[in-house]
C-alpha angles and dihedrals in degrees: 000000000000115000133191122192114199122197139144099258144336099228120151096235103122095267108158094207092055092045093053093048094047091049091051094046092050095047093045091052090046088054090058103262122133105247135182133180123209115201145120087269136241146166095313091067087088092055092046089052092052089055093047096252113149115227122209116192114230128167109212097178108157098244121116096244092044092050092050091050090045091052092052092046094046092051090052092048092049091049091051098043097035097204126202090203130029111193113197119197100178137043102255090048095054091050093049092046092048095050093056098033102099103151093311097104144352119259123222125179132191119214105216101157104036092166090072110094092222091058088090085077088072084076088077087083126091089238127022117205115207116202093219139013088252090059092047091053092047093049091048089054088051092058107267106139112252092227088064095050124092128173120227107167115215119257128168108178111126091020116169086229095064142048130239108289092242090058094067119096114234119237126233095245119173106252147265080042124191115193143178129192108202145121111274095250129131090239090062091068096237091144091056091047092053090047092049091049091050088053096053100032097089091058093049107040092175095054121109133188122220119196111194118191146053133245147134096282096051094107091054091054092045089054090048091051092047090056093058125090089237100052093131089062095053112084125194104203100178123213113339122196088207106042087161088079089065093043094054092044102047128082098215129025116202129195106182097175124162089205127012122155097200114328117214091209091070092066090047092050090048092052089049090057099233123145108261132212117186137169122256096245138115113323099349096093090049091051088052094050089254094300098321093105101034144013117265125212132177115270120253091021112118092173093058090046091049090050093055093045089050091053094048095046094047096048116057093186092053091048091050092048093053091048088056094045092052089057097053127095095015099148095088090057093066123124088226090065090050090050094050095046091049091052088051089058090050092049092051089061099041097045096031 
């Protein structure tokens, strides 16, 4: 089987879509398949090369002249590589792959960001992989035929991009430490997390908040933090190539997203054995074993989030229990399971 993955770039910037695609490409090549990645390039090219994955540069910038050039280039790559499967992870890729498909190969897409209106275009593929049951249900409601949809929940443990969790060096965070690892976007609930921390901070004068990640709304959040009376205890750490160091060093990990199809960071936080608080949206409950492995709160509700943080910080036994619970039942979050289930989708199409 010859497999092409097509995505916008392979930069090491904490992008979950890129991370999933790179994991799959590496594991597929390791299993003996011929694998290529088409993208605008980035730091992960070195890792792909180590695993024997061929990388073809392709600029898919959404400008008319760029799209025309990309179409010509994509057609030449497909003719040279002659894939059996093209797996598209982003919108432009699925359109390019569909235009030149004919009966030359089978097209698979993965819906990573179902909340984007244009994600319905992923339905152009022969099979559409949803990264959680919540995403599958949403895409079915939006008109993608159910017989096209398959669920392969995200999992990242054992990823070729990362080390064993015990090989990361802990950080000297000021504790109790609350942390998030997320893009600095409004939809990630950073504003609610800062508001919740401001609410509880007077009762826990030793507590600090660490915000790990970059993004377009970072300045808004920095201004919000500056306006609090506890600004010196809110730390913007920027993008970190080893977020695991924060996960193993903090007491509570929070993901306060408004929308989140199936965040990879939940599996990483669970492996790190930190107590987890997540919002009850999209794929977050699934990633937390429906509340068995982490506490769930309503989205966009800083008061509810503050209430849970207050309980955890004021009860050492409860905090310890939720650290243990996060660390149970991890095997299903492995990247090997994602790899095997994805291959099963491919085989359905090739042998079916």
